[in-house]
C-alpha atoms as an extended CHARMM CRD file, in Angstrom:
* protein
*
       271  EXT
         1         1  MET       CA             52.2520000000      -37.2790000000       23.1860000000  PROA      1               0.0000000000
         2         2  GLY       CA             53.5340000000      -36.3760000000       19.6100000000  PROA      2               0.0000000000
         3         3  PRO       CA             51.9310000000      -34.8660000000       16.6690000000  PROA      3               0.0000000000
         4         4  ALA       CA             50.6010000000      -38.2690000000       15.5740000000  PROA      4               0.0000000000
         5         5  GLY       CA             49.6390000000      -39.3510000000       19.1090000000  PROA      5               0.0000000000
         6         6  ALA       CA             47.3030000000      -35.8740000000       19.3370000000  PROA      6               0.0000000000
         7         7  ALA       CA             45.8800000000      -36.6320000000       16.1380000000  PROA      7               0.0000000000
         8         8  ARG       CA             44.7310000000      -39.7380000000       16.9710000000  PROA      8               0.0000000000
         9         9  ALA       CA             43.2800000000      -38.8810000000       20.2230000000  PROA      9               0.0000000000
        10        10  ARG       CA             41.1570000000      -36.3500000000       18.7260000000  PROA      10              0.0000000000
        11        11  PRO       CA             37.4550000000      -37.1740000000       18.2290000000  PROA      11              0.0000000000
        12        12  PRO       CA             36.1470000000      -37.7460000000       14.7770000000  PROA      12              0.0000000000
        13        13  ARG       CA             34.2370000000      -34.5200000000       13.2970000000  PROA      13              0.0000000000
        14        14  THR       CA             30.5750000000      -35.0410000000       13.1360000000  PROA      14              0.0000000000
        15        15  VAL       CA             29.1510000000      -34.2110000000        9.4020000000  PROA      15              0.0000000000
        16        16  HSD       CA             25.6390000000      -33.0690000000       10.1490000000  PROA      16              0.0000000000
        17        17  ALA       CA             23.0140000000      -34.0910000000        7.5580000000  PROA      17              0.0000000000
        18        18  PRO       CA             21.5540000000      -31.0900000000        5.6080000000  PROA      18              0.0000000000
        19        19  ARG       CA             17.9700000000      -30.7040000000        7.1750000000  PROA      19              0.0000000000
        20        20  ARG       CA             15.0690000000      -31.0970000000        4.7350000000  PROA      20              0.0000000000
        21        21  PRO       CA             13.4050000000      -27.5790000000        4.7720000000  PROA      21              0.0000000000
        22        22  ARG       CA              9.9610000000      -28.0470000000        6.5510000000  PROA      22              0.0000000000
        23        23  PRO       CA              7.0030000000      -27.4150000000        4.1810000000  PROA      23              0.0000000000
        24        24  ARG       CA              5.1070000000      -24.2200000000        4.6020000000  PROA      24              0.0000000000
        25        25  LEU       CA              1.7500000000      -25.6020000000        6.2250000000  PROA      25              0.0000000000
        26        26  CYS       CA             -0.3600000000      -22.7630000000        4.6970000000  PROA      26              0.0000000000
        27        27  LEU       CA              1.0500000000      -22.6980000000        1.3560000000  PROA      27              0.0000000000
        28        28  LEU       CA             -2.2840000000      -23.7350000000       -0.2730000000  PROA      28              0.0000000000
        29        29  PHE       CA             -4.3150000000      -21.1800000000        1.7450000000  PROA      29              0.0000000000
        30        30  GLU       CA             -1.8040000000      -18.4570000000        0.8890000000  PROA      30              0.0000000000
        31        31  LEU       CA             -1.9780000000      -19.3560000000       -2.5900000000  PROA      31              0.0000000000
        32        32  ALA       CA             -5.6730000000      -19.0970000000       -2.3720000000  PROA      32              0.0000000000
        33        33  ALA       CA             -5.8270000000      -15.5980000000       -0.9300000000  PROA      33              0.0000000000
        34        34  ALA       CA             -3.4880000000      -14.4960000000       -3.7770000000  PROA      34              0.0000000000
        35        35  ALA       CA             -5.6450000000      -15.9030000000       -6.4440000000  PROA      35              0.0000000000
        36        36  ALA       CA             -8.9820000000      -14.4530000000       -4.8740000000  PROA      36              0.0000000000
        37        37  TRP       CA             -6.9660000000      -10.8560000000       -4.9230000000  PROA      37              0.0000000000
        38        38  ILE       CA             -6.4410000000      -11.5000000000       -8.5820000000  PROA      38              0.0000000000
        39        39  THR       CA             -9.6840000000      -12.4860000000       -9.5810000000  PROA      39              0.0000000000
        40        40  VAL       CA            -11.2980000000       -9.3360000000       -7.5750000000  PROA      40              0.0000000000
        41        41  ILE       CA             -8.6990000000       -7.3690000000       -9.6210000000  PROA      41              0.0000000000
        42        42  ALA       CA             -9.3140000000       -8.7950000000      -13.1060000000  PROA      42              0.0000000000
        43        43  LEU       CA            -13.1370000000       -8.6190000000      -12.7010000000  PROA      43              0.0000000000
        44        44  THR       CA            -12.7620000000       -5.0310000000      -11.3090000000  PROA      44              0.0000000000
        45        45  VAL       CA            -10.5150000000       -3.8990000000      -14.3080000000  PROA      45              0.0000000000
        46        46  THR       CA            -12.3910000000       -5.7350000000      -16.9040000000  PROA      46              0.0000000000
        47        47  GLY       CA            -15.7060000000       -4.3220000000      -15.3810000000  PROA      47              0.0000000000
        48        48  ALA       CA            -17.3370000000       -7.3020000000      -14.5840000000  PROA      48              0.0000000000
        49        49  VAL       CA            -18.1270000000       -6.0930000000      -11.3020000000  PROA      49              0.0000000000
        50        50  HSD       CA            -20.3320000000       -3.1000000000      -11.3980000000  PROA      50              0.0000000000
        51        51  GLY       CA            -22.2120000000       -1.3450000000       -8.9440000000  PROA      51              0.0000000000
        52        52  ALA       CA            -26.2870000000       -2.2670000000       -8.5050000000  PROA      52              0.0000000000
        53        53  ARG       CA            -26.9060000000        0.5700000000       -6.0350000000  PROA      53              0.0000000000
        54        54  PRO       CA            -30.8800000000        1.5290000000       -6.7060000000  PROA      54              0.0000000000
        55        55  GLN       CA            -31.0600000000        4.9070000000       -6.8060000000  PROA      55              0.0000000000
        56        56  ALA       CA            -34.2560000000        7.2790000000       -5.9700000000  PROA      56              0.0000000000
        57        57  PRO       CA            -35.6490000000        9.1580000000       -9.2750000000  PROA      57              0.0000000000
        58        58  ALA       CA            -34.9900000000       12.8580000000       -8.8920000000  PROA      58              0.0000000000
        59        59  PRO       CA            -37.8230000000       15.1680000000       -9.0920000000  PROA      59              0.0000000000
        60        60  ALA       CA            -38.8380000000       16.4100000000      -12.0500000000  PROA      60              0.0000000000
        61        61  GLY       CA            -36.6640000000       19.6840000000      -13.2530000000  PROA      61              0.0000000000
        62        62  GLU       CA            -33.9980000000       18.5110000000      -10.6130000000  PROA      62              0.0000000000
        63        63  ALA       CA            -30.6270000000       17.1170000000      -11.4760000000  PROA      63              0.0000000000
        64        64  PRO       CA            -29.6430000000       13.8080000000      -10.0500000000  PROA      64              0.0000000000
        65        65  HSD       CA            -27.6030000000       13.5920000000       -7.2290000000  PROA      65              0.0000000000
        66        66  HSD       CA            -24.0450000000       13.3590000000       -7.5050000000  PROA      66              0.0000000000
        67        67  HSD       CA            -21.3540000000       11.4730000000       -5.4550000000  PROA      67              0.0000000000
        68        68  THR       CA            -23.8080000000        8.4140000000       -5.2060000000  PROA      68              0.0000000000
        69        69  ALA       CA            -21.2150000000        5.1850000000       -5.8870000000  PROA      69              0.0000000000
        70        70  PRO       CA            -22.9540000000        2.1380000000       -5.7590000000  PROA      70              0.0000000000
        71        71  SER       CA            -23.0270000000       -0.0850000000       -2.3650000000  PROA      71              0.0000000000
        72        72  HSD       CA            -20.4630000000       -2.9520000000       -2.6000000000  PROA      72              0.0000000000
        73        73  ALA       CA            -22.8220000000       -5.0880000000       -0.6430000000  PROA      73              0.0000000000
        74        74  ALA       CA            -24.6970000000       -5.5510000000       -3.8110000000  PROA      74              0.0000000000
        75        75  HSD       CA            -21.8910000000       -6.0420000000       -6.3050000000  PROA      75              0.0000000000
        76        76  ALA       CA            -22.2420000000       -8.7700000000       -8.6140000000  PROA      76              0.0000000000
        77        77  VAL       CA            -21.5720000000      -10.2070000000      -11.9020000000  PROA      77              0.0000000000
        78        78  PRO       CA            -23.8550000000       -8.8830000000      -14.2480000000  PROA      78              0.0000000000
        79        79  GLY       CA            -27.2180000000      -10.6520000000      -14.2310000000  PROA      79              0.0000000000
        80        80  ALA       CA            -26.2760000000      -12.7260000000      -11.2940000000  PROA      80              0.0000000000
        81        81  GLY       CA            -28.3560000000      -10.7960000000       -8.6650000000  PROA      81              0.0000000000
        82        82  VAL       CA            -28.2490000000      -11.3600000000       -4.9860000000  PROA      82              0.0000000000
        83        83  VAL       CA            -26.4040000000      -15.0150000000       -5.5200000000  PROA      83              0.0000000000
        84        84  GLY       CA            -23.5240000000      -13.0890000000       -7.3960000000  PROA      84              0.0000000000
        85        85  GLY       CA            -23.3430000000      -10.4610000000       -4.8470000000  PROA      85              0.0000000000
        86        86  LEU       CA            -22.8740000000      -13.0500000000       -1.9620000000  PROA      86              0.0000000000
        87        87  ALA       CA            -20.2780000000      -14.9800000000       -4.1740000000  PROA      87              0.0000000000
        88        88  MET       CA            -18.5580000000      -11.6640000000       -4.6800000000  PROA      88              0.0000000000
        89        89  TRP       CA            -18.6120000000      -10.9480000000       -1.0680000000  PROA      89              0.0000000000
        90        90  ALA       CA            -17.4160000000      -14.5060000000       -0.2640000000  PROA      90              0.0000000000
        91        91  LEU       CA            -14.3410000000      -13.8170000000       -2.7210000000  PROA      91              0.0000000000
        92        92  MET       CA            -13.2450000000      -10.7150000000       -1.2960000000  PROA      92              0.0000000000
        93        93  CYS       CA            -13.5430000000      -12.5560000000        2.2380000000  PROA      93              0.0000000000
        94        94  VAL       CA            -11.0580000000      -15.0820000000        1.1530000000  PROA      94              0.0000000000
        95        95  ALA       CA             -8.7240000000      -11.9910000000       -0.1490000000  PROA      95              0.0000000000
        96        96  MET       CA             -8.9390000000      -10.0530000000        3.0460000000  PROA      96              0.0000000000
        97        97  MET       CA             -9.6710000000      -12.1700000000        5.9670000000  PROA      97              0.0000000000
        98        98  LEU       CA             -8.1770000000      -15.4760000000        4.9840000000  PROA      98              0.0000000000
        99        99  PRO       CA             -4.5140000000      -13.8220000000        5.4570000000  PROA      99              0.0000000000
       100       100  ALA       CA             -5.4650000000      -13.0850000000        9.3200000000  PROA      100             0.0000000000
       101       101  ALA       CA             -6.4330000000      -16.7200000000        9.7740000000  PROA      101             0.0000000000
       102       102  LEU       CA             -2.8630000000      -18.0480000000        8.5850000000  PROA      102             0.0000000000
       103       103  PRO       CA             -1.8390000000      -18.2470000000       12.3720000000  PROA      103             0.0000000000
       104       104  ALA       CA             -4.8350000000      -20.4200000000       13.5090000000  PROA      104             0.0000000000
       105       105  LEU       CA             -4.4850000000      -22.1680000000       10.1370000000  PROA      105             0.0000000000
       106       106  ALA       CA             -0.9470000000      -22.9850000000       11.1190000000  PROA      106             0.0000000000
       107       107  HSD       CA             -2.1240000000      -24.0180000000       14.5810000000  PROA      107             0.0000000000
       108       108  VAL       CA             -4.5870000000      -26.4650000000       13.2560000000  PROA      108             0.0000000000
       109       109  GLY       CA             -1.9270000000      -28.0850000000       10.7230000000  PROA      109             0.0000000000
       110       110  ALA       CA              0.7860000000      -28.3330000000       13.5390000000  PROA      110             0.0000000000
       111       111  ASN       CA             -1.9550000000      -30.0570000000       15.7150000000  PROA      111             0.0000000000
       112       112  SER       CA             -3.1140000000      -32.6570000000       13.0930000000  PROA      112             0.0000000000
       113       113  LEU       CA             -2.0260000000      -36.0100000000       12.1390000000  PROA      113             0.0000000000
       114       114  ARG       CA              0.1070000000      -35.6980000000        8.6280000000  PROA      114             0.0000000000
       115       115  ARG       CA             -2.7480000000      -37.9920000000        6.5260000000  PROA      115             0.0000000000
       116       116  ARG       CA             -5.6160000000      -35.3620000000        7.7160000000  PROA      116             0.0000000000
       117       117  ARG       CA             -3.4380000000      -32.1200000000        8.0230000000  PROA      117             0.0000000000
       118       118  GLN       CA             -4.8460000000      -30.7190000000        4.8340000000  PROA      118             0.0000000000
       119       119  ARG       CA             -8.6510000000      -31.7520000000        5.7160000000  PROA      119             0.0000000000
       120       120  ALA       CA             -8.5930000000      -30.2690000000        8.9360000000  PROA      120             0.0000000000
       121       121  MET       CA             -6.9640000000      -26.8770000000        7.7770000000  PROA      121             0.0000000000
       122       122  ALA       CA             -9.6290000000      -26.9740000000        4.9680000000  PROA      122             0.0000000000
       123       123  GLY       CA            -12.3500000000      -27.8860000000        7.1880000000  PROA      123             0.0000000000
       124       124  PHE       CA            -11.2520000000      -24.8450000000        9.9010000000  PROA      124             0.0000000000
       125       125  ALA       CA            -11.0480000000      -22.4430000000        6.8200000000  PROA      125             0.0000000000
       126       126  ALA       CA            -14.5150000000      -23.5850000000        5.7360000000  PROA      126             0.0000000000
       127       127  VAL       CA            -16.1900000000      -22.8200000000        8.9980000000  PROA      127             0.0000000000
       128       128  TYR       CA            -14.2130000000      -19.4010000000        9.0850000000  PROA      128             0.0000000000
       129       129  LEU       CA            -15.3160000000      -18.1380000000        5.8930000000  PROA      129             0.0000000000
       130       130  ALA       CA            -18.9690000000      -19.4680000000        6.1880000000  PROA      130             0.0000000000
       131       131  MET       CA            -19.1070000000      -16.9650000000        9.2840000000  PROA      131             0.0000000000
       132       132  TRP       CA            -18.0460000000      -14.2330000000        7.1950000000  PROA      132             0.0000000000
       133       133  THR       CA            -20.0490000000      -15.1670000000        4.1240000000  PROA      133             0.0000000000
       134       134  GLY       CA            -23.1460000000      -15.3240000000        6.4360000000  PROA      134             0.0000000000
       135       135  TYR       CA            -22.3190000000      -11.8810000000        7.5920000000  PROA      135             0.0000000000
       136       136  GLY       CA            -22.0100000000      -10.5690000000        4.1270000000  PROA      136             0.0000000000
       137       137  ALA       CA            -25.5640000000      -12.0450000000        3.6520000000  PROA      137             0.0000000000
       138       138  LEU       CA            -26.8800000000       -9.9810000000        6.3070000000  PROA      138             0.0000000000
       139       139  LEU       CA            -25.2620000000       -6.6840000000        5.0000000000  PROA      139             0.0000000000
       140       140  LEU       CA            -27.0050000000       -7.8820000000        1.6470000000  PROA      140             0.0000000000
       141       141  ALA       CA            -30.4310000000       -7.9020000000        3.4700000000  PROA      141             0.0000000000
       142       142  LEU       CA            -29.7090000000       -4.5780000000        5.3070000000  PROA      142             0.0000000000
       143       143  ALA       CA            -28.3470000000       -3.1510000000        1.9510000000  PROA      143             0.0000000000
       144       144  PRO       CA            -31.9650000000       -1.1150000000        1.1250000000  PROA      144             0.0000000000
       145       145  LEU       CA            -31.8000000000        0.7890000000        4.1200000000  PROA      145             0.0000000000
       146       146  TRP       CA            -28.7090000000        2.9580000000        3.1010000000  PROA      146             0.0000000000
       147       147  SER       CA            -28.8160000000        2.3910000000       -0.8220000000  PROA      147             0.0000000000
       148       148  ARG       CA            -30.8340000000        5.6030000000       -1.5040000000  PROA      148             0.0000000000
       149       149  LEU       CA            -28.6020000000        7.4150000000        0.4870000000  PROA      149             0.0000000000
       150       150  PRO       CA            -26.2810000000        9.4660000000       -0.6390000000  PROA      150             0.0000000000
       151       151  ALA       CA            -22.7650000000        7.4580000000       -0.7580000000  PROA      151             0.0000000000
       152       152  ASP       CA            -20.4140000000        9.8360000000        0.5640000000  PROA      152             0.0000000000
       153       153  ALA       CA            -22.4600000000       10.4130000000        4.0080000000  PROA      153             0.0000000000
       154       154  VAL       CA            -22.8860000000        6.6880000000        4.3740000000  PROA      154             0.0000000000
       155       155  LEU       CA            -19.1830000000        5.8420000000        3.6830000000  PROA      155             0.0000000000
       156       156  ALA       CA            -18.3540000000        8.6800000000        6.2040000000  PROA      156             0.0000000000
       157       157  CYS       CA            -20.4620000000        7.6000000000        8.7730000000  PROA      157             0.0000000000
       158       158  ALA       CA            -19.2260000000        3.8970000000        8.3700000000  PROA      158             0.0000000000
       159       159  LEU       CA            -15.7690000000        5.4250000000        8.7610000000  PROA      159             0.0000000000
       160       160  ALA       CA            -16.5190000000        7.2850000000       11.7540000000  PROA      160             0.0000000000
       161       161  LEU       CA            -18.2230000000        3.9580000000       13.4090000000  PROA      161             0.0000000000
       162       162  ALA       CA            -15.4160000000        1.9230000000       12.6320000000  PROA      162             0.0000000000
       163       163  ALA       CA            -12.8410000000        4.4710000000       14.0120000000  PROA      163             0.0000000000
       164       164  GLY       CA            -15.1420000000        4.2530000000       17.1330000000  PROA      164             0.0000000000
       165       165  TRP       CA            -15.3010000000        0.7200000000       17.5670000000  PROA      165             0.0000000000
       166       166  GLN       CA            -11.6010000000        0.2850000000       17.2970000000  PROA      166             0.0000000000
       167       167  ARG       CA            -11.2980000000        2.1240000000       20.6640000000  PROA      167             0.0000000000
       168       168  THR       CA            -13.8880000000        0.3830000000       22.6200000000  PROA      168             0.0000000000
       169       169  VAL       CA            -13.0170000000       -2.6350000000       25.2530000000  PROA      169             0.0000000000
       170       170  HSD       CA            -15.5700000000       -4.9040000000       23.0960000000  PROA      170             0.0000000000
       171       171  LYS       CA            -12.7170000000       -4.3610000000       20.3830000000  PROA      171             0.0000000000
       172       172  ARG       CA             -9.7680000000       -5.1240000000       22.5410000000  PROA      172             0.0000000000
       173       173  ARG       CA            -11.5950000000       -8.3130000000       23.9340000000  PROA      173             0.0000000000
       174       174  ALA       CA            -12.3990000000       -9.6680000000       20.5440000000  PROA      174             0.0000000000
       175       175  LEU       CA             -8.5500000000       -8.9730000000       19.1320000000  PROA      175             0.0000000000
       176       176  ARG       CA             -7.2290000000      -10.6010000000       22.3250000000  PROA      176             0.0000000000
       177       177  ASP       CA             -9.6420000000      -13.7150000000       21.6250000000  PROA      177             0.0000000000
       178       178  CYS       CA             -8.1510000000      -13.6300000000       17.7800000000  PROA      178             0.0000000000
       179       179  HSD       CA             -4.8240000000      -14.3160000000       19.4370000000  PROA      179             0.0000000000
       180       180  ARG       CA             -5.7720000000      -17.4600000000       21.4300000000  PROA      180             0.0000000000
       181       181  SER       CA             -5.3140000000      -20.8420000000       20.4300000000  PROA      181             0.0000000000
       182       182  SER       CA             -7.2860000000      -23.8790000000       21.4450000000  PROA      182             0.0000000000
       183       183  PRO       CA             -5.9380000000      -27.6250000000       22.2210000000  PROA      183             0.0000000000
       184       184  LEU       CA             -7.0240000000      -29.8030000000       19.2940000000  PROA      184             0.0000000000
       185       185  PRO       CA             -7.2670000000      -33.3860000000       19.2890000000  PROA      185             0.0000000000
       186       186  ALA       CA             -4.9720000000      -35.0130000000       16.8220000000  PROA      186             0.0000000000
       187       187  GLY       CA             -7.4060000000      -37.5960000000       15.1330000000  PROA      187             0.0000000000
       188       188  GLY       CA            -10.7510000000      -39.2100000000       14.9480000000  PROA      188             0.0000000000
       189       189  LEU       CA            -14.2160000000      -37.5470000000       15.1600000000  PROA      189             0.0000000000
       190       190  ARG       CA            -13.0430000000      -35.8370000000       18.2560000000  PROA      190             0.0000000000
       191       191  ALA       CA            -10.5460000000      -34.0660000000       16.1150000000  PROA      191             0.0000000000
       192       192  LEU       CA            -12.9210000000      -32.9620000000       13.4690000000  PROA      192             0.0000000000
       193       193  ALA       CA            -15.6950000000      -31.5900000000       16.1960000000  PROA      193             0.0000000000
       194       194  GLY       CA            -12.6460000000      -29.8640000000       17.8460000000  PROA      194             0.0000000000
       195       195  THR       CA            -11.5870000000      -28.0900000000       14.4450000000  PROA      195             0.0000000000
       196       196  GLY       CA            -15.0660000000      -27.1960000000       13.7490000000  PROA      196             0.0000000000
       197       197  ARG       CA            -15.2310000000      -25.5950000000       17.4030000000  PROA      197             0.0000000000
       198       198  PHE       CA            -12.1240000000      -23.6600000000       16.9510000000  PROA      198             0.0000000000
       199       199  GLY       CA            -13.2990000000      -22.4150000000       13.7550000000  PROA      199             0.0000000000
       200       200  LEU       CA            -16.6030000000      -20.9350000000       15.3110000000  PROA      200             0.0000000000
       201       201  ARG       CA            -14.5800000000      -19.6950000000       18.4050000000  PROA      201             0.0000000000
       202       202  HSD       CA            -11.9290000000      -17.8490000000       15.8820000000  PROA      202             0.0000000000
       203       203  GLY       CA            -14.2280000000      -16.8250000000       13.2270000000  PROA      203             0.0000000000
       204       204  GLY       CA            -16.5560000000      -15.2470000000       15.9780000000  PROA      204             0.0000000000
       205       205  ALA       CA            -13.8310000000      -13.5640000000       17.5320000000  PROA      205             0.0000000000
       206       206  CYS       CA            -12.4730000000      -12.1040000000       14.2520000000  PROA      206             0.0000000000
       207       207  LEU       CA            -16.0980000000      -11.0870000000       13.1370000000  PROA      207             0.0000000000
       208       208  ARG       CA            -16.5780000000       -9.5640000000       16.5330000000  PROA      208             0.0000000000
       209       209  SER       CA            -13.1850000000       -7.5290000000       16.2060000000  PROA      209             0.0000000000
       210       210  CYS       CA            -13.6860000000       -6.6330000000       12.2150000000  PROA      210             0.0000000000
       211       211  TRP       CA            -17.3090000000       -6.3430000000       11.4920000000  PROA      211             0.0000000000
       212       212  ALA       CA            -17.2880000000       -2.6300000000       11.6300000000  PROA      212             0.0000000000
       213       213  LEU       CA            -14.0420000000       -2.5620000000        8.9770000000  PROA      213             0.0000000000
       214       214  MET       CA            -16.0090000000       -5.1620000000        6.5470000000  PROA      214             0.0000000000
       215       215  LEU       CA            -19.3340000000       -2.7130000000        7.0120000000  PROA      215             0.0000000000
       216       216  VAL       CA            -16.9120000000       -0.0250000000        5.3320000000  PROA      216             0.0000000000
       217       217  MET       CA            -15.9740000000       -2.6480000000        2.4340000000  PROA      217             0.0000000000
       218       218  ALA       CA            -19.8210000000       -2.8950000000        2.0660000000  PROA      218             0.0000000000
       219       219  VAL       CA            -20.5290000000        0.6370000000        1.6910000000  PROA      219             0.0000000000
       220       220  ALA       CA            -17.3010000000        1.8160000000       -0.1850000000  PROA      220             0.0000000000
       221       221  GLY       CA            -18.7970000000        1.7250000000       -3.6480000000  PROA      221             0.0000000000
       222       222  GLY       CA            -17.4390000000       -0.2220000000       -6.6350000000  PROA      222             0.0000000000
       223       223  GLY       CA            -14.9670000000        0.6750000000       -9.5670000000  PROA      223             0.0000000000
       224       224  PRO       CA            -11.0500000000        1.1010000000       -9.0380000000  PROA      224             0.0000000000
       225       225  GLY       CA            -11.4020000000        2.6640000000       -5.8200000000  PROA      225             0.0000000000
       226       226  MET       CA            -12.8810000000       -0.4500000000       -4.1800000000  PROA      226             0.0000000000
       227       227  LEU       CA             -9.6270000000       -1.8680000000       -4.8260000000  PROA      227             0.0000000000
       228       228  GLY       CA             -7.8080000000        0.8620000000       -2.8340000000  PROA      228             0.0000000000
       229       229  TRP       CA            -10.2480000000        0.3050000000        0.1980000000  PROA      229             0.0000000000
       230       230  MET       CA             -9.7880000000       -3.4310000000        0.0690000000  PROA      230             0.0000000000
       231       231  ALA       CA             -5.9820000000       -2.9620000000        0.3880000000  PROA      231             0.0000000000
       232       232  ALA       CA             -6.3370000000       -0.4570000000        3.1450000000  PROA      232             0.0000000000
       233       233  LEU       CA             -8.7010000000       -2.4870000000        5.3000000000  PROA      233             0.0000000000
       234       234  THR       CA             -6.9210000000       -5.8120000000        4.6540000000  PROA      234             0.0000000000
       235       235  ALA       CA             -3.6510000000       -4.1780000000        5.8840000000  PROA      235             0.0000000000
       236       236  ILE       CA             -5.4130000000       -2.9780000000        9.0970000000  PROA      236             0.0000000000
       237       237  VAL       CA             -6.8650000000       -6.4780000000        9.4930000000  PROA      237             0.0000000000
       238       238  THR       CA             -3.4400000000       -8.3090000000        8.8810000000  PROA      238             0.0000000000
       239       239  ALA       CA             -1.5110000000       -5.5740000000       10.7360000000  PROA      239             0.0000000000
       240       240  GLU       CA             -3.6340000000       -6.4580000000       13.8540000000  PROA      240             0.0000000000
       241       241  ARG       CA             -3.4990000000      -10.1450000000       13.9370000000  PROA      241             0.0000000000
       242       242  PHE       CA              0.5650000000      -10.3990000000       13.2340000000  PROA      242             0.0000000000
       243       243  ALA       CA              1.3640000000       -7.3360000000       15.3290000000  PROA      243             0.0000000000
       244       244  ARG       CA              3.2820000000       -7.7140000000       18.7340000000  PROA      244             0.0000000000
       245       245  THR       CA              1.1250000000       -5.0520000000       20.3170000000  PROA      245             0.0000000000
       246       246  PRO       CA             -2.2700000000       -5.2930000000       18.7310000000  PROA      246             0.0000000000
       247       247  ARG       CA             -3.5840000000       -2.5100000000       20.8440000000  PROA      247             0.0000000000
       248       248  ARG       CA             -1.1090000000       -0.2080000000       19.4560000000  PROA      248             0.0000000000
       249       249  SER       CA             -2.0480000000       -1.2610000000       15.8360000000  PROA      249             0.0000000000
       250       250  ALA       CA             -5.8120000000       -0.7990000000       16.6860000000  PROA      250             0.0000000000
       251       251  ASN       CA             -5.3770000000        2.8310000000       18.0130000000  PROA      251             0.0000000000
       252       252  LEU       CA             -3.4200000000        3.7590000000       14.8350000000  PROA      252             0.0000000000
       253       253  ALA       CA             -6.1580000000        2.3980000000       12.7990000000  PROA      253             0.0000000000
       254       254  ALA       CA             -8.5190000000        4.1350000000       14.4570000000  PROA      254             0.0000000000
       255       255  ALA       CA             -6.5980000000        7.6050000000       13.9560000000  PROA      255             0.0000000000
       256       256  ALA       CA             -6.4600000000        6.4900000000       10.2390000000  PROA      256             0.0000000000
       257       257  LEU       CA            -10.2190000000        5.6300000000       10.0310000000  PROA      257             0.0000000000
       258       258  ALA       CA            -11.3230000000        9.0580000000       11.5190000000  PROA      258             0.0000000000
       259       259  ALA       CA             -8.8580000000       10.9840000000        9.0960000000  PROA      259             0.0000000000
       260       260  ALA       CA            -10.5100000000        9.0070000000        6.1050000000  PROA      260             0.0000000000
       261       261  ALA       CA            -14.1970000000        9.7750000000        7.6660000000  PROA      261             0.0000000000
       262       262  LEU       CA            -13.1910000000       13.5390000000        7.7930000000  PROA      262             0.0000000000
       263       263  ALA       CA            -11.8550000000       13.4160000000        3.9670000000  PROA      263             0.0000000000
       264       264  VAL       CA            -14.7840000000       11.7920000000        2.8810000000  PROA      264             0.0000000000
       265       265  ALA       CA            -17.1380000000       14.2420000000        4.5280000000  PROA      265             0.0000000000
       266       266  LEU       CA            -15.1340000000       17.0830000000        3.6120000000  PROA      266             0.0000000000
       267       267  THR       CA            -14.9690000000       16.0020000000       -0.1790000000  PROA      267             0.0000000000
       268       268  PRO       CA            -18.4000000000       16.9950000000       -1.3770000000  PROA      268             0.0000000000
       269       269  ALA       CA            -18.0470000000       20.4140000000        0.0010000000  PROA      269             0.0000000000
       270       270  LEU       CA            -14.9530000000       21.1170000000       -1.4630000000  PROA      270             0.0000000000
       271       271  THR       CA            -16.2290000000       19.9470000000       -5.0670000000  PROA      271             0.0000000000
């Protein structure tokens, strides 16, 4: 067969149409977390968020105690009281905890009909964040128990508690549950109920896993230092959720929290 015959026998080259990029299912929630961070930073830098921790009056002739930073659980926009404190806590939860829920949100979106995808994801996020907001309400109710104690001691104890929790079997089980998905009906009332149950299950596992870390956030105090604690704790939570070996991440976090507890406990003695 000559060159002309070979050219005729060669199959035509298939030209593939360019693939349309798949939209990011969680883009709106990623933007919501970023907006929450920007809002918290803006409120902190402008001084709109300040401490509201009650402080016991010093006896006559005695100087007031030092190192008594306000409890973050009681932070609020001035004059907003408990409602403002809870709103600030909810904003923090969006900034700190919503990134860890992105895989679960993607699971909800991928298993929902396109016409109800965003609605299903929003319902899951609402249930998930409602559980963390309820935990914030509990911390606000309990804040008077530690509000008059030395802030450094309270923070050191909270860090030590968080470090110890990281090493428990209960933490490992909760972290394992955070990585579990759940089959979801595609549409109808069954889909709505399934999304709600998954939100409760995932939110409960996340709450069991990270309650001690968020307790640290509740007693860490206000001011620019609050942003440092937020960033560090968010990094721990997110690393545990996305790591291939979550147990190793939890152990590394335990060591870091223990070192932070020791540093906070020794700070008053060095100053």
